[in-house]
N, C-alpha and C positions, 0 to 999 in steps of 0.2 A: 472723730467726725470727718476731719479733713482727709484722713486715710481712706475712709470709707467712700467719700465723694471722688477721691482720686482713682480707687478701684473701679468704681462704677463707670467714670469717663474712659478709663482704659478698656474696660470690657466693652463699653458702647463702641469705642474706637475700633477694636479687634473685629467687632460685629460688622461695622461699615466696611472695613478693609476685605473680610471675607466675602460680604455681598458683592463689592466692587470686583474682586477678582472673579467671582463666579459670573457676573454679567459680562466681564471681558472675554472669558473663556467661552461663554455662549455665544457672544457676537464673533469671536474668532472662528468657531465652529461653522456659524452660518455662512460666514464669508468663503471659508474653506470649502464648504458644500456647494456654494453658489458657483465657484471656480471649477470644480471638479465636473459638475453638471454641464456646464457650458464648454468645457474643454476637455471632455471625457477622452478623445483620441490622444491628445498630447499626454494627458495624465497616464493612460494605458500604456503608451509607448516608453514614458519614463519608468513605470513600474517594471516593464519588461526588460529595459537595459539595466535597471538596478538588480532584477533577478538574475539576469546573465552574469553580472559581476560577483553576486554573491553565491553563484552556483558551486564554486569549489568549497565553500564554507558549509553549504547544505550536504554535499557529499562526504567531506571530512566528518561532520557531526555525526551523520548516519552510520558510517563506518565505525567511528569510535563507540557509538552506542550499542551497535551489534558485537564489537570485539570486547566490550567492558567486562562481561563475565569471564572471559578467557585471560583478559589482563589481571583482573582482581584476584582470580584463583592462582594464577602463576606468582604473582606479587606475594601473595599470603604464604605460599608453600616455600619460596626462595627466602623470604624474610625469616622464616622459623628455621630453616636449615642452616642459614648463614648467620644467625643472631650471635653476636659476640666476636665475630671475625675481626670487626675493626674496633677501635677504641670508642668511637662515637656510634650510637644507634641510628643516627641519621645517615651515616655512610652506608649501613646495612640496608636501609630503606632505599637510598638512592641505587644501590647494586640490584636489589630486587626490582625496582622500577625499569632499569635498563634491560634486564633480561626479560622481564614481562613484555616490554615493548617490543623487543625483537622476536619473541615467540608469537605474539600478536600479529606482527607484520608477516612473519613466515605462514602462519595460518591463512592469512588474507591472501598471500601470493599462491599458496597451494590450491585454494578454493577457486580463485579466479582463473589461474592457469589450468586446473583440472577441468573446469567448465569448458575453456577454450578448446583445450585438447580433445575433449569428448565431443565437442559440437562441430568443430572444423572437418575432421576426416568425413564424416557421415554427410555434412553438408556439401563438401567438395564432390564427394561421390555421387550424391543426388543430382547436382547441377550438371556434372559431366555426364551422367547416365542420361539425363533429359537432352542434352545437347546432342550427344553421340547417338541417342536413339531417335532424334527428330527425323533423319533422312529416311529411316525405315518406316517411321510412322506416316510420313508424307507418301511414301512409296505405297504403302497399303491404301492409303486414301486415294491416290491416283488410280490404282487398280480397281478399287471399289467403284470410283467414278465411272471408269470406262466401262465396266461391266454393266452398270445400270444404264449408261447413255446407249449402249449397243442395243439393249432391249427396248428402248425408248427413243425412236426417231424424232419425235416432235421436240423433246428436249435438246437432242443433239442439234437440230435445226436452229433452235432458238439460241443455244450457246454459240454456234458457229457465227451467227450474226454479230453477237456481242464480242467475240474474240477478233473481228477483222480490224478494229481499231485499237487493239490492246497495246501495240508496240508504241504508237504515238501518244498514248495515254501515260504509259510507263515513262517514257522520255520527258514529258511534260511534268510529271510527278517529281521526278528526279532533279529537274531545274528548278522548280517552284518550291518544293517542299523539303527535299533531302538535303541539299547544300545549305539553306539556312538553318535547318535542323541540326546539321553536323557542327555548325558553329555553336548553337546553343548547347549541345552536348558537350563541346570542348569547354565552354564556359562553366557548365555545371560540375565538370570534371574538376576543374581548377578550384572552383569554390568547395567542393567536397574534400580535395586534398587540404586545403587550409582550414576547413571545419575539422577534419581528423587530427590535424596538429593542434588545434585549439583544444579538443577534447582530451588529448594526451597530456597536453600542459595542464589543463584543469585537474587531470587525475593525480598528477604528481603534486600539484599545489594541495590537493585534497589530502594526500597521504601525510604532508608535513602538517596540516591542521589537525589530522586525526591523531598524530603523535603528540601535539601540544594539548589536545583536549583530553587525551588519555592520562597524561602526566599532570595536568593542571586542574582536573575536574572537581577535586576537593576545595581548591581555591576559589573556583567560580562559585561553587555551592555556597561557601562561606560569605563570598561578597554578596551574594543574593540574599542570603539571610539577613546581612547587615542592613542592605537596603531596605528590605520589607519591614524590619523592626525599627529602622529610623523614620519611615515614612507612615506606617500604620500604628495603631493601638496594639497592645498586646493580644487582645482577643481576637481581633481581625487578623493579625499576622499568625496566629496559630491556625486559623481556618485556611489561610493561603498555603501554610506549610502542609496541611492535611491534603489540600487539592493537589499539591506537587507530588506528595507520596502515593495518593491514588493514581494520579496520572502515569506516575513511573511503573507502579505495580501492574497497571491495566496494559500500557503499551509494551512494557517488558514481557509480561506473561503472554500476550497475544502474539507479538511479534516472534520471540524465541519459539513459542509453540507452534506457530504456522510454519516456521523454517524447518522444524523437526517433522511435523507433519509432511511437508512438501518433499523432504528427503525420502521418507518412508514411501510416498506415493510415486516418486521417480523410480525407486528401486522395484516396487511392485509392478509398476508399468514395464520396465526393462524385462523382469522376469516372465510376465504374462507374454509379451510380444516375443520373447525368445522361445517360449514353449509353443506359441501358435505359429512360429516360423514367419512372422511379419517382417518385412523390409525396414531398414534404418532404425532399429531399436534404441540405440543410444541417443541419436538426434531427437527422436520423438519423445523418448522418456525425460530428456533434460528440459525440453518445451513445456510437457505437461507438468513437472515437478516445479519449474519456476512459475508457471501462471497459477498454480495451486495455491500460491501465497494469498491470491485473491480469494476471499471466501465465498462460498456458495456457487459462483460462475467460474471460478478458476479453472476446473478441470475441463469444462465445455469450451472456454476460450482457448486453452492449449490445444483442444482437440481439433478445432476447425482447420486451422492452417496444416496441422499434421494429417488430418483426413484428406484434404485436397491433394497433398503431395503423394500420398499412398494411393488415391484414386487415379492419378496420372499413371503412377508406376504400374499398379495392379488393382483393378476395381474390387475384386473379391477381398483383397486386403483391407481396403477401405471399410467394408461391411464388417468385417470381424473386428477391426479396430474400433468402431463405432459401438459395437455390443460390449467389447471389452471395457470401454471407458464408461459405459453406463453402470456396469457392475462395479467397477473401481470406485465410482463416485458414491454408489450406495454404500459401499464398505467404508470409505472415508467419512462420509457424513454421518453414518450411524454407529460406527464402532471406533475408528482410529481417531477421528476429530475429537469427539466428546471425551475420550479417555486421556488425551494429550492436553487439550485446551481446558477440559474441566469446565469450571463456571467462571472462566476469565472475564468475559464480557457480560454474562448473566443477562442476555438479551435473547427474546424469542426469535424464532426463525423469520417472522414477518418483519421485525425491526431491523434484523440483519440485512435482509433483501432492501428495505427502504434505505438504509445508510448507504448500502453499496451503489444503488441507482442514483440517489441524489448527490452524493460527494463524487461519484465517477462523472456525472454529466458536469458538475461544476469544476472539478480539479483534475479530471483524466485518471490515469492509471494510479498515481500517487493517492488521489482520492478515494479509488476503490480499494486499496490496501490499508490506508489508515483511517477510512471513514467509519469502520466498525468501532475501533477503540474510542475514537472521539465521541462519537454517538453514545457509547457506553457510559462516559464519564458524564454527559449531559443527562442521559436517562437516569443514572444513579443520583444526581443532584435533585432532579425533579421528583424522583421517589421518595427521597429524604424529606423533602419540603412538604409533600402530601402526607406522608406518614407522621411528620412533626405536627401538623395541623390536625390530623385525626386524634393523635395522642392528647393534645390539648383540649380536645372535646371529648376525651374519654371514650372513644370509640376504637374498633378493632382495626388493625393495620394489614392482617392477612387478606390478600385479594380473594382467596378462595371463599370467604364468608360473603362475598358480594356477587359471586357467580350464582346463576339461576340454572338449574338442571331440571326444573319441574316439567318442561315441555316434553323431556324424554321419559318422564316417570321414573327418574334415577335419584337416589338419596345420596348426599354428598359422604355420608359417614361410610358408604359402602366402597366409594371410589377412593378416598383419601384416609380412612381410618377414623374411628370414633374419637381417638384421643386428641388428635389435632383439631378436629372440627368443634369438640365440646369445649377445648381450652379457649379457642377464639370466640366462640358462642358465649361462654361464660364472661370473658372479658368485656364484651359488647354489651351484655345485659348489665352488668355492673356499671358501666359507663351511662346507660340510660337511666338506671335507677338513680344515680348521683345527680344527674341532670334535673329529673323530677323533684 
């Protein structure tokens, strides 16, 4: 009896402790929310500063994630080939990891260096072409202006009155605008140099972080599993692990698939531009390939600056390029993309566009790239919840059964096959009969 009373008191005490902690947490959350709302600028600046500090970690983790398949495959092959070379298997694994790390970094260097070497020559050629061709362009413009002015005396007289004070205006503009502007340019150049040094430093730090993540990812995963199992119950922990597996599969399949898709699009763009004889094929193909990582809008985003450059060089080339991009986008959207990506995201085109627009508006370029897989995970869990509720009610889960084509005088059996439709219809009728 005393033991029962003692247990009841202990359970009541634990209940009060939990309620007290909950009220304390709610109070802290309200205070924090009030502070953030009233000091939004200070908080946003703090987050921006923290984001700058953590930028090497972001870059390093992303590089490690992208290099992970190369690292894992290389380590697996090297370990199998050298197994038994050392007395301890752990030394075989260490050697495999060292070689896998070196090969991964070599691949990264080749990719980054190759992109730079492909872009820089054409970029330099285009800039120098524009600069060297500027005098000729201005000469043609002046000749055109003279021709039109000679045939239009009224315009000549109007401009003559305006050009009288042109010298004084130029001197005044140089004194008031150009000299202070030169100082601003010098300041911006110095800031740009410092920023470039900072970017290079961040990149090398990111490389070190990438190496650590590649060689310690198993330990990080194990520590995460221990933390989840220690904090949550077994059932809840399994759901969290399932979420992690789904996230990894969705992101991995989507990102790797888009990279392969973008490489193919870049090669096709280069081949098409070479066949059509368009200028700057390498530079434009790299731009189109990189921006193609963005779903749906990627080819058009890369086509806009490329089209402007081609328009300046040769207007007819810009028109040919625009038609070529439309054809390539259709090929990618209807043939290449679905074959490579398959059903990685399982999203309809409308939801892909929705995810890109919303995430891009909130988080910029990164949001446009990662918004689709993030939304795909959210969409998957919402679908599971809805289908789970329907199963509890003994109702069909196939969306087809809820679509209505009667307005078109079309039967679902003719569109989707009698077997699929009848199976779902029988399941729904069985559920309804059980409810009655």
